[in-house]
PDB file of the backbone (N, CA, C, O) and the ligand in Angstrom, with CONECT records:
HET     ZN  A 101       1
ATOM      1  N   UNK A   1      -8.169 119.521-263.194  1.00  0.00           N
ATOM      2  CA  UNK A   1      -7.099 118.880-262.823  1.00  0.00           C
ATOM      3  C   UNK A   1      -6.203 120.065-262.381  1.00  0.00           C
ATOM      4  O   UNK A   1      -6.207 121.092-263.060  1.00  0.00           O
ATOM      5  N   UNK A   2      -5.406 119.959-261.225  1.00  0.00           N
ATOM      6  CA  UNK A   2      -4.592 121.057-260.780  1.00  0.00           C
ATOM      7  C   UNK A   2      -3.143 120.983-261.495  1.00  0.00           C
ATOM      8  O   UNK A   2      -2.582 119.944-261.845  1.00  0.00           O
ATOM      9  N   UNK A   3      -2.664 122.281-261.635  1.00  0.00           N
ATOM     10  CA  UNK A   3      -1.453 122.348-262.245  1.00  0.00           C
ATOM     11  C   UNK A   3      -0.265 121.684-261.610  1.00  0.00           C
ATOM     12  O   UNK A   3      -0.356 121.529-260.392  1.00  0.00           O
ATOM     13  N   UNK A   4       0.867 121.249-262.213  1.00  0.00           N
ATOM     14  CA  UNK A   4       1.827 120.421-261.569  1.00  0.00           C
ATOM     15  C   UNK A   4       2.411 121.405-260.569  1.00  0.00           C
ATOM     16  O   UNK A   4       2.495 122.606-260.827  1.00  0.00           O
ATOM     17  N   UNK A   5       2.838 120.836-259.345  1.00  0.00           N
ATOM     18  CA  UNK A   5       3.497 121.799-258.329  1.00  0.00           C
ATOM     19  C   UNK A   5       4.637 122.301-258.778  1.00  0.00           C
ATOM     20  O   UNK A   5       5.404 121.680-259.514  1.00  0.00           O
ATOM     21  N   UNK A   6       4.850 123.663-258.289  1.00  0.00           N
ATOM     22  CA  UNK A   6       6.093 124.429-258.793  1.00  0.00           C
ATOM     23  C   UNK A   6       7.358 123.813-258.175  1.00  0.00           C
ATOM     24  O   UNK A   6       8.460 124.067-258.661  1.00  0.00           O
ATOM     25  N   UNK A   7       7.238 123.131-257.276  1.00  0.00           N
ATOM     26  CA  UNK A   7       8.398 122.701-256.616  1.00  0.00           C
ATOM     27  C   UNK A   7       9.299 121.575-257.489  1.00  0.00           C
ATOM     28  O   UNK A   7      10.431 121.164-257.234  1.00  0.00           O
ATOM     29  N   UNK A   8       8.437 121.230-258.571  1.00  0.00           N
ATOM     30  CA  UNK A   8       9.226 120.117-259.263  1.00  0.00           C
ATOM     31  C   UNK A   8      10.081 121.001-260.236  1.00  0.00           C
ATOM     32  O   UNK A   8      11.141 120.499-260.611  1.00  0.00           O
ATOM     33  N   UNK A   9       9.792 122.123-260.645  1.00  0.00           N
ATOM     34  CA  UNK A   9      10.619 122.899-261.627  1.00  0.00           C
ATOM     35  C   UNK A   9      11.943 123.248-260.994  1.00  0.00           C
ATOM     36  O   UNK A   9      12.043 123.620-259.824  1.00  0.00           O
ATOM     37  N   UNK A  10      12.928 123.113-261.807  1.00  0.00           N
ATOM     38  CA  UNK A  10      14.296 123.340-261.341  1.00  0.00           C
ATOM     39  C   UNK A  10      14.619 124.884-261.681  1.00  0.00           C
ATOM     40  O   UNK A  10      14.271 125.368-262.758  1.00  0.00           O
ATOM     41  N   UNK A  11      15.232 125.549-260.807  1.00  0.00           N
ATOM     42  CA  UNK A  11      15.684 126.900-260.975  1.00  0.00           C
ATOM     43  C   UNK A  11      16.629 126.811-262.401  1.00  0.00           C
ATOM     44  O   UNK A  11      17.333 125.865-262.753  1.00  0.00           O
ATOM     45  N   UNK A  12      16.442 127.905-262.989  1.00  0.00           N
ATOM     46  CA  UNK A  12      17.402 127.998-264.262  1.00  0.00           C
ATOM     47  C   UNK A  12      18.755 128.336-263.621  1.00  0.00           C
ATOM     48  O   UNK A  12      18.904 128.977-262.581  1.00  0.00           O
ATOM     49  N   UNK A  13      19.751 127.795-264.415  1.00  0.00           N
ATOM     50  CA  UNK A  13      21.177 128.059-264.075  1.00  0.00           C
ATOM     51  C   UNK A  13      21.693 129.246-264.774  1.00  0.00           C
ATOM     52  O   UNK A  13      21.814 129.214-265.998  1.00  0.00           O
ATOM     53  N   UNK A  14      21.968 130.166-264.177  1.00  0.00           N
ATOM     54  CA  UNK A  14      22.343 131.389-265.027  1.00  0.00           C
ATOM     55  C   UNK A  14      23.842 131.599-264.920  1.00  0.00           C
ATOM     56  O   UNK A  14      24.320 132.414-265.709  1.00  0.00           O
ATOM     57  N   UNK A  15      24.674 130.983-264.057  1.00  0.00           N
ATOM     58  CA  UNK A  15      25.989 131.045-264.032  1.00  0.00           C
ATOM     59  C   UNK A  15      26.642 130.452-265.388  1.00  0.00           C
ATOM     60  O   UNK A  15      26.156 129.457-265.926  1.00  0.00           O
ATOM     61  N   UNK A  16      27.685 131.071-265.867  1.00  0.00           N
ATOM     62  CA  UNK A  16      28.336 130.572-267.036  1.00  0.00           C
ATOM     63  C   UNK A  16      29.320 129.580-266.570  1.00  0.00           C
ATOM     64  O   UNK A  16      29.825 129.725-265.457  1.00  0.00           O
ATOM     65  N   UNK A  17      29.653 128.536-267.361  1.00  0.00           N
ATOM     66  CA  UNK A  17      30.664 127.595-266.923  1.00  0.00           C
ATOM     67  C   UNK A  17      31.929 128.152-266.786  1.00  0.00           C
ATOM     68  O   UNK A  17      32.202 129.113-267.504  1.00  0.00           O
ATOM     69  N   UNK A  18      32.826 127.693-265.929  1.00  0.00           N
ATOM     70  CA  UNK A  18      34.156 128.297-265.772  1.00  0.00           C
ATOM     71  C   UNK A  18      34.925 128.409-267.036  1.00  0.00           C
ATOM     72  O   UNK A  18      35.045 127.430-267.773  1.00  0.00           O
ATOM     73  N   UNK A  19      35.473 129.605-267.329  1.00  0.00           N
ATOM     74  CA  UNK A  19      36.262 129.691-268.413  1.00  0.00           C
ATOM     75  C   UNK A  19      37.613 129.222-268.259  1.00  0.00           C
ATOM     76  O   UNK A  19      38.281 129.513-267.267  1.00  0.00           O
ATOM     77  N   UNK A  20      38.058 128.480-269.235  1.00  0.00           N
ATOM     78  CA  UNK A  20      39.472 127.930-269.089  1.00  0.00           C
ATOM     79  C   UNK A  20      40.390 129.010-269.787  1.00  0.00           C
ATOM     80  O   UNK A  20      40.303 129.301-270.980  1.00  0.00           O
ATOM     81  N   UNK A  21      41.283 129.566-268.890  1.00  0.00           N
ATOM     82  CA  UNK A  21      42.124 130.686-269.559  1.00  0.00           C
ATOM     83  C   UNK A  21      43.708 130.133-269.743  1.00  0.00           C
ATOM     84  O   UNK A  21      44.514 130.763-270.428  1.00  0.00           O
ATOM     85  N   UNK A  22      44.008 129.053-269.146  1.00  0.00           N
ATOM     86  CA  UNK A  22      45.241 128.456-269.333  1.00  0.00           C
ATOM     87  C   UNK A  22      45.364 127.000-268.990  1.00  0.00           C
ATOM     88  O   UNK A  22      44.593 126.438-268.212  1.00  0.00           O
ATOM     89  N   UNK A  23      46.231 126.491-269.519  1.00  0.00           N
ATOM     90  CA  UNK A  23      46.554 124.938-269.219  1.00  0.00           C
ATOM     91  C   UNK A  23      47.943 124.733-268.863  1.00  0.00           C
ATOM     92  O   UNK A  23      48.829 125.142-269.614  1.00  0.00           O
ATOM     93  N   UNK A  24      48.244 124.046-267.621  1.00  0.00           N
ATOM     94  CA  UNK A  24      49.541 123.678-267.326  1.00  0.00           C
ATOM     95  C   UNK A  24      49.881 122.315-267.850  1.00  0.00           C
ATOM     96  O   UNK A  24      49.263 121.331-267.442  1.00  0.00           O
ATOM     97  N   UNK A  25      50.728 122.230-268.635  1.00  0.00           N
ATOM     98  CA  UNK A  25      51.111 120.785-269.151  1.00  0.00           C
ATOM     99  C   UNK A  25      52.367 120.198-268.401  1.00  0.00           C
ATOM    100  O   UNK A  25      53.455 120.772-268.440  1.00  0.00           O
ATOM    101  N   UNK A  26      52.183 119.179-267.806  1.00  0.00           N
ATOM    102  CA  UNK A  26      53.235 118.653-266.815  1.00  0.00           C
ATOM    103  C   UNK A  26      53.514 117.180-267.294  1.00  0.00           C
ATOM    104  O   UNK A  26      52.632 116.339-267.469  1.00  0.00           O
ATOM    105  N   UNK A  27      54.827 116.987-267.478  1.00  0.00           N
ATOM    106  CA  UNK A  27      55.404 115.698-267.746  1.00  0.00           C
ATOM    107  C   UNK A  27      56.061 115.224-266.537  1.00  0.00           C
ATOM    108  O   UNK A  27      57.186 115.677-266.326  1.00  0.00           O
ATOM    109  N   UNK A  28      55.592 114.432-265.737  1.00  0.00           N
ATOM    110  CA  UNK A  28      56.173 113.883-264.562  1.00  0.00           C
ATOM    111  C   UNK A  28      57.567 113.178-264.627  1.00  0.00           C
ATOM    112  O   UNK A  28      58.243 112.975-263.619  1.00  0.00           O
ATOM    113  N   UNK A  29      57.932 112.832-265.849  1.00  0.00           N
ATOM    114  CA  UNK A  29      59.196 112.273-266.159  1.00  0.00           C
ATOM    115  C   UNK A  29      59.197 110.834-265.664  1.00  0.00           C
ATOM    116  O   UNK A  29      58.259 110.287-265.085  1.00  0.00           O
ATOM    117  N   UNK A  30      60.404 110.279-265.975  1.00  0.00           N
ATOM    118  CA  UNK A  30      60.618 108.831-265.628  1.00  0.00           C
ATOM    119  C   UNK A  30      61.898 108.777-264.714  1.00  0.00           C
ATOM    120  O   UNK A  30      62.938 109.333-265.066  1.00  0.00           O
ATOM    121  N   UNK A  31      61.791 108.111-263.570  1.00  0.00           N
ATOM    122  CA  UNK A  31      63.200 107.963-262.897  1.00  0.00           C
ATOM    123  C   UNK A  31      62.799 107.015-261.719  1.00  0.00           C
ATOM    124  O   UNK A  31      61.656 106.660-261.427  1.00  0.00           O
ATOM    125  N   UNK A  32      64.033 106.659-261.069  1.00  0.00           N
ATOM    126  CA  UNK A  32      63.818 105.935-259.831  1.00  0.00           C
ATOM    127  C   UNK A  32      64.765 106.538-258.800  1.00  0.00           C
ATOM    128  O   UNK A  32      65.771 107.152-259.154  1.00  0.00           O
ATOM    129  N   UNK A  33      64.440 106.359-257.532  1.00  0.00           N
ATOM    130  CA  UNK A  33      65.131 106.907-256.457  1.00  0.00           C
ATOM    131  C   UNK A  33      66.368 105.946-256.165  1.00  0.00           C
ATOM    132  O   UNK A  33      66.272 104.719-256.150  1.00  0.00           O
ATOM    133  N   UNK A  34      67.491 106.629-255.944  1.00  0.00           N
ATOM    134  CA  UNK A  34      68.650 105.893-255.736  1.00  0.00           C
ATOM    135  C   UNK A  34      68.806 105.782-254.145  1.00  0.00           C
ATOM    136  O   UNK A  34      69.343 106.640-253.444  1.00  0.00           O
ATOM    137  N   UNK A  35      68.258 104.608-253.705  1.00  0.00           N
ATOM    138  CA  UNK A  35      68.167 104.551-252.258  1.00  0.00           C
ATOM    139  C   UNK A  35      69.528 104.368-251.510  1.00  0.00           C
ATOM    140  O   UNK A  35      69.587 104.590-250.300  1.00  0.00           O
ATOM    141  N   UNK A  36      70.622 103.964-252.223  1.00  0.00           N
ATOM    142  CA  UNK A  36      71.878 103.751-251.716  1.00  0.00           C
ATOM    143  C   UNK A  36      72.605 105.214-251.678  1.00  0.00           C
ATOM    144  O   UNK A  36      73.685 105.363-251.106  1.00  0.00           O
ATOM    145  N   UNK A  37      71.978 106.188-252.280  1.00  0.00           N
ATOM    146  CA  UNK A  37      72.662 107.457-252.304  1.00  0.00           C
ATOM    147  C   UNK A  37      71.866 108.585-251.466  1.00  0.00           C
ATOM    148  O   UNK A  37      72.117 109.790-251.479  1.00  0.00           O
ATOM    149  N   UNK A  38      70.854 107.935-250.736  1.00  0.00           N
ATOM    150  CA  UNK A  38      70.122 108.884-249.861  1.00  0.00           C
ATOM    151  C   UNK A  38      68.818 109.245-250.432  1.00  0.00           C
ATOM    152  O   UNK A  38      68.565 109.048-251.621  1.00  0.00           O
ATOM    153  N   UNK A  39      67.953 109.790-249.575  1.00  0.00           N
ATOM    154  CA  UNK A  39      66.644 110.385-250.090  1.00  0.00           C
ATOM    155  C   UNK A  39      66.808 111.442-251.100  1.00  0.00           C
ATOM    156  O   UNK A  39      67.768 112.212-251.114  1.00  0.00           O
ATOM    157  N   UNK A  40      65.784 111.454-251.994  1.00  0.00           N
ATOM    158  CA  UNK A  40      65.899 112.659-252.878  1.00  0.00           C
ATOM    159  C   UNK A  40      66.832 112.538-254.067  1.00  0.00           C
ATOM    160  O   UNK A  40      66.866 113.395-254.950  1.00  0.00           O
ATOM    161  N   UNK A  41      67.637 111.382-254.066  1.00  0.00           N
ATOM    162  CA  UNK A  41      68.481 111.400-255.257  1.00  0.00           C
ATOM    163  C   UNK A  41      68.004 110.446-256.238  1.00  0.00           C
ATOM    164  O   UNK A  41      67.896 109.272-255.884  1.00  0.00           O
ATOM    165  N   UNK A  42      67.692 110.799-257.470  1.00  0.00           N
ATOM    166  CA  UNK A  42      67.159 110.143-258.446  1.00  0.00           C
ATOM    167  C   UNK A  42      67.955 109.989-259.722  1.00  0.00           C
ATOM    168  O   UNK A  42      68.707 110.872-260.135  1.00  0.00           O
ATOM    169  N   UNK A  43      67.768 108.882-260.304  1.00  0.00           N
ATOM    170  CA  UNK A  43      68.266 108.742-261.626  1.00  0.00           C
ATOM    171  C   UNK A  43      67.198 108.862-262.650  1.00  0.00           C
ATOM    172  O   UNK A  43      66.240 108.091-262.712  1.00  0.00           O
ATOM    173  N   UNK A  44      67.422 109.940-263.515  1.00  0.00           N
ATOM    174  CA  UNK A  44      66.256 110.106-264.262  1.00  0.00           C
ATOM    175  C   UNK A  44      66.522 109.479-265.798  1.00  0.00           C
ATOM    176  O   UNK A  44      67.597 109.558-266.392  1.00  0.00           O
ATOM    177  N   UNK A  45      65.365 108.871-266.281  1.00  0.00           N
ATOM    178  CA  UNK A  45      65.442 108.445-267.535  1.00  0.00           C
ATOM    179  C   UNK A  45      64.926 109.642-268.472  1.00  0.00           C
ATOM    180  O   UNK A  45      65.388 109.802-269.601  1.00  0.00           O
ATOM    181  N   UNK A  46      64.024 110.397-267.974  1.00  0.00           N
ATOM    182  CA  UNK A  46      63.365 111.494-268.476  1.00  0.00           C
ATOM    183  C   UNK A  46      63.107 112.510-267.541  1.00  0.00           C
ATOM    184  O   UNK A  46      62.243 112.242-266.707  1.00  0.00           O
ATOM    185  N   UNK A  47      63.663 113.646-267.474  1.00  0.00           N
ATOM    186  CA  UNK A  47      63.418 114.572-266.501  1.00  0.00           C
ATOM    187  C   UNK A  47      61.940 115.128-266.492  1.00  0.00           C
ATOM    188  O   UNK A  47      61.359 115.202-267.574  1.00  0.00           O
ATOM    189  N   UNK A  48      61.253 115.548-265.259  1.00  0.00           N
ATOM    190  CA  UNK A  48      60.209 116.136-265.329  1.00  0.00           C
ATOM    191  C   UNK A  48      60.206 117.572-265.987  1.00  0.00           C
ATOM    192  O   UNK A  48      61.169 118.331-265.878  1.00  0.00           O
ATOM    193  N   UNK A  49      59.082 117.883-266.659  1.00  0.00           N
ATOM    194  CA  UNK A  49      58.987 119.144-267.333  1.00  0.00           C
ATOM    195  C   UNK A  49      57.758 119.692-267.352  1.00  0.00           C
ATOM    196  O   UNK A  49      56.782 118.950-267.245  1.00  0.00           O
ATOM    197  N   UNK A  50      57.606 121.039-267.489  1.00  0.00           N
ATOM    198  CA  UNK A  50      56.191 121.779-267.398  1.00  0.00           C
ATOM    199  C   UNK A  50      56.264 122.967-268.309  1.00  0.00           C
ATOM    200  O   UNK A  50      57.281 123.629-268.519  1.00  0.00           O
ATOM    201  N   UNK A  51      55.051 123.171-268.840  1.00  0.00           N
ATOM    202  CA  UNK A  51      54.866 124.534-269.580  1.00  0.00           C
ATOM    203  C   UNK A  51      53.567 124.986-269.486  1.00  0.00           C
ATOM    204  O   UNK A  51      52.682 124.202-269.144  1.00  0.00           O
ATOM    205  N   UNK A  52      53.315 126.206-269.757  1.00  0.00           N
ATOM    206  CA  UNK A  52      52.096 126.865-269.526  1.00  0.00           C
ATOM    207  C   UNK A  52      51.553 127.417-270.824  1.00  0.00           C
ATOM    208  O   UNK A  52      52.207 128.196-271.518  1.00  0.00           O
ATOM    209  N   UNK A  53      50.369 127.003-271.128  1.00  0.00           N
ATOM    210  CA  UNK A  53      49.702 127.512-272.390  1.00  0.00           C
ATOM    211  C   UNK A  53      48.536 128.367-271.996  1.00  0.00           C
ATOM    212  O   UNK A  53      47.623 127.935-271.292  1.00  0.00           O
ATOM    213  N   UNK A  54      48.587 129.676-272.498  1.00  0.00           N
ATOM    214  CA  UNK A  54      47.535 130.613-272.234  1.00  0.00           C
ATOM    215  C   UNK A  54      46.596 130.580-273.290  1.00  0.00           C
ATOM    216  O   UNK A  54      46.989 130.706-274.449  1.00  0.00           O
ATOM    217  N   UNK A  55      45.313 130.415-273.002  1.00  0.00           N
ATOM    218  CA  UNK A  55      44.140 130.383-274.027  1.00  0.00           C
ATOM    219  C   UNK A  55      43.767 131.764-274.307  1.00  0.00           C
ATOM    220  O   UNK A  55      43.154 132.004-275.347  1.00  0.00           O
ATOM    221  N   UNK A  56      44.095 132.790-273.417  1.00  0.00           N
ATOM    222  CA  UNK A  56      43.745 134.225-273.840  1.00  0.00           C
ATOM    223  C   UNK A  56      44.550 134.643-274.867  1.00  0.00           C
ATOM    224  O   UNK A  56      44.091 134.929-275.973  1.00  0.00           O
ATOM    225  N   UNK A  57      45.946 134.715-274.535  1.00  0.00           N
ATOM    226  CA  UNK A  57      46.910 135.426-275.656  1.00  0.00           C
ATOM    227  C   UNK A  57      47.434 134.411-276.607  1.00  0.00           C
ATOM    228  O   UNK A  57      48.109 134.742-277.582  1.00  0.00           O
ATOM    229  N   UNK A  58      47.129 133.171-276.331  1.00  0.00           N
ATOM    230  CA  UNK A  58      47.529 132.220-277.187  1.00  0.00           C
ATOM    231  C   UNK A  58      48.955 132.023-277.421  1.00  0.00           C
ATOM    232  O   UNK A  58      49.372 131.814-278.561  1.00  0.00           O
ATOM    233  N   UNK A  59      49.838 132.086-276.264  1.00  0.00           N
ATOM    234  CA  UNK A  59      51.202 131.809-276.236  1.00  0.00           C
ATOM    235  C   UNK A  59      51.459 130.731-275.273  1.00  0.00           C
ATOM    236  O   UNK A  59      50.664 130.378-274.403  1.00  0.00           O
ATOM    237  N   UNK A  60      52.561 130.259-275.475  1.00  0.00           N
ATOM    238  CA  UNK A  60      53.059 129.063-274.570  1.00  0.00           C
ATOM    239  C   UNK A  60      54.524 129.536-273.986  1.00  0.00           C
ATOM    240  O   UNK A  60      55.380 130.103-274.665  1.00  0.00           O
ATOM    241  N   UNK A  61      54.636 129.213-272.680  1.00  0.00           N
ATOM    242  CA  UNK A  61      55.888 129.453-272.086  1.00  0.00           C
ATOM    243  C   UNK A  61      57.015 128.457-272.701  1.00  0.00           C
ATOM    244  O   UNK A  61      56.735 127.458-273.365  1.00  0.00           O
ATOM    245  N   UNK A  62      58.199 128.837-272.412  1.00  0.00           N
ATOM    246  CA  UNK A  62      59.284 127.826-272.639  1.00  0.00           C
ATOM    247  C   UNK A  62      59.021 126.627-271.657  1.00  0.00           C
ATOM    248  O   UNK A  62      58.409 126.759-270.597  1.00  0.00           O
ATOM    249  N   UNK A  63      59.460 125.638-272.042  1.00  0.00           N
ATOM    250  CA  UNK A  63      59.292 124.461-271.135  1.00  0.00           C
ATOM    251  C   UNK A  63      60.362 124.482-270.091  1.00  0.00           C
ATOM    252  O   UNK A  63      61.508 124.737-270.462  1.00  0.00           O
ATOM    253  N   UNK A  64      60.117 124.237-268.799  1.00  0.00           N
ATOM    254  CA  UNK A  64      61.158 124.220-267.769  1.00  0.00           C
ATOM    255  C   UNK A  64      61.294 122.654-267.486  1.00  0.00           C
ATOM    256  O   UNK A  64      60.351 121.863-267.439  1.00  0.00           O
ATOM    257  N   UNK A  65      62.685 122.349-267.302  1.00  0.00           N
ATOM    258  CA  UNK A  65      62.908 120.911-267.010  1.00  0.00           C
ATOM    259  C   UNK A  65      63.675 120.722-265.677  1.00  0.00           C
ATOM    260  O   UNK A  65      64.437 121.606-265.287  1.00  0.00           O
ATOM    261  N   UNK A  66      63.505 119.706-265.052  1.00  0.00           N
ATOM    262  CA  UNK A  66      64.029 119.528-263.719  1.00  0.00           C
ATOM    263  C   UNK A  66      63.099 119.686-262.646  1.00  0.00           C
ATOM    264  O   UNK A  66      62.338 120.654-262.631  1.00  0.00           O
ATOM    265  N   UNK A  67      63.091 118.660-261.580  1.00  0.00           N
ATOM    266  CA  UNK A  67      62.034 118.509-260.533  1.00  0.00           C
ATOM    267  C   UNK A  67      61.874 119.976-259.780  1.00  0.00           C
ATOM    268  O   UNK A  67      60.797 120.463-259.438  1.00  0.00           O
ATOM    269  N   UNK A  68      63.088 120.532-259.608  1.00  0.00           N
ATOM    270  CA  UNK A  68      63.086 121.770-258.665  1.00  0.00           C
ATOM    271  C   UNK A  68      62.563 122.889-259.472  1.00  0.00           C
ATOM    272  O   UNK A  68      61.752 123.669-258.971  1.00  0.00           O
ATOM    273  N   UNK A  69      63.006 123.031-260.786  1.00  0.00           N
ATOM    274  CA  UNK A  69      62.485 124.036-261.795  1.00  0.00           C
ATOM    275  C   UNK A  69      61.029 123.914-261.866  1.00  0.00           C
ATOM    276  O   UNK A  69      60.306 124.888-261.655  1.00  0.00           O
ATOM    277  N   UNK A  70      60.594 122.817-262.140  1.00  0.00           N
ATOM    278  CA  UNK A  70      59.172 122.538-262.381  1.00  0.00           C
ATOM    279  C   UNK A  70      58.293 123.100-261.126  1.00  0.00           C
ATOM    280  O   UNK A  70      57.262 123.762-261.249  1.00  0.00           O
ATOM    281  N   UNK A  71      58.860 122.734-259.973  1.00  0.00           N
ATOM    282  CA  UNK A  71      58.166 123.013-258.658  1.00  0.00           C
ATOM    283  C   UNK A  71      58.024 124.571-258.539  1.00  0.00           C
ATOM    284  O   UNK A  71      56.989 125.155-258.217  1.00  0.00           O
ATOM    285  N   UNK A  72      59.275 125.175-258.862  1.00  0.00           N
ATOM    286  CA  UNK A  72      59.233 126.654-258.738  1.00  0.00           C
ATOM    287  C   UNK A  72      58.218 127.256-259.759  1.00  0.00           C
ATOM    288  O   UNK A  72      57.397 128.114-259.433  1.00  0.00           O
ATOM    289  N   UNK A  73      58.339 126.718-261.080  1.00  0.00           N
ATOM    290  CA  UNK A  73      57.464 127.271-262.109  1.00  0.00           C
ATOM    291  C   UNK A  73      55.872 127.106-261.798  1.00  0.00           C
ATOM    292  O   UNK A  73      55.045 127.967-262.098  1.00  0.00           O
ATOM    293  N   UNK A  74      55.570 125.897-261.166  1.00  0.00           N
ATOM    294  CA  UNK A  74      54.214 125.860-260.919  1.00  0.00           C
ATOM    295  C   UNK A  74      53.531 126.788-259.680  1.00  0.00           C
ATOM    296  O   UNK A  74      52.358 127.138-259.556  1.00  0.00           O
ATOM    297  N   UNK A  75      54.598 127.035-258.880  1.00  0.00           N
ATOM    298  CA  UNK A  75      54.241 128.069-257.826  1.00  0.00           C
ATOM    299  C   UNK A  75      53.879 129.340-258.279  1.00  0.00           C
ATOM    300  O   UNK A  75      52.995 129.947-257.673  1.00  0.00           O
ATOM    301  N   UNK A  76      54.478 129.881-259.345  1.00  0.00           N
ATOM    302  CA  UNK A  76      54.154 131.142-259.724  1.00  0.00           C
ATOM    303  C   UNK A  76      53.711 131.462-261.154  1.00  0.00           C
ATOM    304  O   UNK A  76      53.555 132.632-261.506  1.00  0.00           O
ATOM    305  N   UNK A  77      53.526 130.517-261.910  1.00  0.00           N
ATOM    306  CA  UNK A  77      53.323 130.673-263.292  1.00  0.00           C
ATOM    307  C   UNK A  77      51.979 131.450-263.584  1.00  0.00           C
ATOM    308  O   UNK A  77      51.878 132.241-264.522  1.00  0.00           O
ATOM    309  N   UNK A  78      50.947 131.158-262.694  1.00  0.00           N
ATOM    310  CA  UNK A  78      49.566 131.726-263.108  1.00  0.00           C
ATOM    311  C   UNK A  78      49.689 133.312-262.813  1.00  0.00           C
ATOM    312  O   UNK A  78      49.248 134.122-263.628  1.00  0.00           O
ATOM    313  N   UNK A  79      50.310 133.717-261.609  1.00  0.00           N
ATOM    314  CA  UNK A  79      50.338 135.122-261.358  1.00  0.00           C
ATOM    315  C   UNK A  79      51.315 135.828-262.168  1.00  0.00           C
ATOM    316  O   UNK A  79      51.109 136.990-262.519  1.00  0.00           O
ATOM    317  N   UNK A  80      52.503 135.107-262.527  1.00  0.00           N
ATOM    318  CA  UNK A  80      53.499 135.789-263.330  1.00  0.00           C
ATOM    319  C   UNK A  80      52.994 136.054-264.662  1.00  0.00           C
ATOM    320  O   UNK A  80      53.270 137.109-265.232  1.00  0.00           O
ATOM    321  N   UNK A  81      52.142 134.999-265.286  1.00  0.00           N
ATOM    322  CA  UNK A  81      51.673 135.204-266.632  1.00  0.00           C
ATOM    323  C   UNK A  81      50.580 136.259-266.686  1.00  0.00           C
ATOM    324  O   UNK A  81      50.533 137.028-267.647  1.00  0.00           O
ATOM    325  N   UNK A  82      49.751 136.323-265.752  1.00  0.00           N
ATOM    326  CA  UNK A  82      48.674 137.338-265.693  1.00  0.00           C
ATOM    327  C   UNK A  82      49.096 138.659-265.645  1.00  0.00           C
ATOM    328  O   UNK A  82      48.374 139.556-266.080  1.00  0.00           O
ATOM    329  N   UNK A  83      50.290 138.896-265.117  1.00  0.00           N
ATOM    330  CA  UNK A  83      50.934 140.211-265.114  1.00  0.00           C
ATOM    331  C   UNK A  83      51.496 140.709-266.442  1.00  0.00           C
ATOM    332  O   UNK A  83      51.741 141.896-266.659  1.00  0.00           O
ATOM    333  N   UNK A  84      51.706 139.601-267.418  1.00  0.00           N
ATOM    334  CA  UNK A  84      52.398 140.006-268.559  1.00  0.00           C
ATOM    335  C   UNK A  84      51.397 139.484-269.794  1.00  0.00           C
ATOM    336  O   UNK A  84      51.775 139.508-270.965  1.00  0.00           O
ATOM    337  N   UNK A  85      50.266 139.079-269.448  1.00  0.00           N
ATOM    338  CA  UNK A  85      49.548 138.416-270.682  1.00  0.00           C
ATOM    339  C   UNK A  85      48.933 139.557-271.357  1.00  0.00           C
ATOM    340  O   UNK A  85      48.313 140.446-270.774  1.00  0.00           O
ATOM    341  N   UNK A  86      49.170 139.476-272.823  1.00  0.00           N
ATOM    342  CA  UNK A  86      48.852 140.585-273.761  1.00  0.00           C
ATOM    343  C   UNK A  86      47.376 140.364-273.952  1.00  0.00           C
ATOM    344  O   UNK A  86      46.778 141.280-274.516  1.00  0.00           O
ATOM    345  N   UNK A  87      46.668 139.286-273.573  1.00  0.00           N
ATOM    346  CA  UNK A  87      45.347 139.159-273.951  1.00  0.00           C
ATOM    347  C   UNK A  87      44.504 139.635-272.896  1.00  0.00           C
ATOM    348  O   UNK A  87      43.310 139.801-273.143  1.00  0.00           O
ATOM    349  N   UNK A  88      45.017 139.912-271.599  1.00  0.00           N
ATOM    350  CA  UNK A  88      44.070 140.308-270.529  1.00  0.00           C
ATOM    351  C   UNK A  88      43.502 141.637-270.839  1.00  0.00           C
ATOM    352  O   UNK A  88      42.312 141.801-270.569  1.00  0.00           O
ATOM    353  N   UNK A  89      44.169 142.612-271.366  1.00  0.00           N
ATOM    354  CA  UNK A  89      43.483 143.904-271.496  1.00  0.00           C
ATOM    355  C   UNK A  89      42.395 143.764-272.426  1.00  0.00           C
ATOM    356  O   UNK A  89      41.356 144.395-272.231  1.00  0.00           O
ATOM    357  N   UNK A  90      42.526 143.008-273.411  1.00  0.00           N
ATOM    358  CA  UNK A  90      41.416 142.845-274.393  1.00  0.00           C
ATOM    359  C   UNK A  90      40.334 142.161-273.890  1.00  0.00           C
ATOM    360  O   UNK A  90      39.244 142.377-274.420  1.00  0.00           O
ATOM    361  N   UNK A  91      40.408 141.345-272.935  1.00  0.00           N
ATOM    362  CA  UNK A  91      39.228 140.721-272.206  1.00  0.00           C
ATOM    363  C   UNK A  91      38.655 141.631-271.263  1.00  0.00           C
ATOM    364  O   UNK A  91      37.555 141.337-270.795  1.00  0.00           O
ATOM    365  N   UNK A  92      39.242 142.726-270.895  1.00  0.00           N
ATOM    366  CA  UNK A  92      38.684 143.731-270.022  1.00  0.00           C
ATOM    367  C   UNK A  92      38.982 143.440-268.508  1.00  0.00           C
ATOM    368  O   UNK A  92      38.219 143.735-267.589  1.00  0.00           O
ATOM    369  N   UNK A  93      40.175 142.832-268.382  1.00  0.00           N
ATOM    370  CA  UNK A  93      40.655 142.604-267.111  1.00  0.00           C
ATOM    371  C   UNK A  93      41.001 143.829-266.273  1.00  0.00           C
ATOM    372  O   UNK A  93      40.969 143.819-265.043  1.00  0.00           O
ATOM    373  N   UNK A  94      41.329 144.867-267.003  1.00  0.00           N
ATOM    374  CA  UNK A  94      41.474 146.110-266.201  1.00  0.00           C
ATOM    375  C   UNK A  94      40.336 146.960-266.033  1.00  0.00           C
ATOM    376  O   UNK A  94      39.963 147.814-266.837  1.00  0.00           O
ATOM    377  N   UNK A  95      39.747 146.639-264.810  1.00  0.00           N
ATOM    378  CA  UNK A  95      38.329 147.156-264.574  1.00  0.00           C
ATOM    379  C   UNK A  95      38.351 148.806-264.395  1.00  0.00           C
ATOM    380  O   UNK A  95      37.334 149.429-264.701  1.00  0.00           O
ATOM    381  N   UNK A  96      39.412 149.446-263.942  1.00  0.00           N
ATOM    382  CA  UNK A  96      39.384 150.887-263.842  1.00  0.00           C
ATOM    383  C   UNK A  96      39.738 151.330-265.218  1.00  0.00           C
ATOM    384  O   UNK A  96      39.804 152.531-265.482  1.00  0.00           O
TER     385      UNK A  96
HETATM  386 ZN    ZN A 101      48.288 134.964-271.642  1.00  0.00          ZN2+
END
């Protein structure tokens, strides 16, 4: 009897699963748009907020509150934290 064809064997996966280095926690808040006051005007029951938790250095940023502040925060938090993360050197992020 012939051996099973090799094409049935799956190539072994050698890539490691992606490492989670940080988590962005977002609370979208609760609010309604005040149409009579024009677009973008909201009455907030609870303002949106966000914070970043780093799994490498195990710190959490302060929570930012407010839709504009949250938007700005999300734009830059990853790069900003990478620059100051105290765990990055331990993990060998400085290749040189
Ligand atoms: Zn960190």
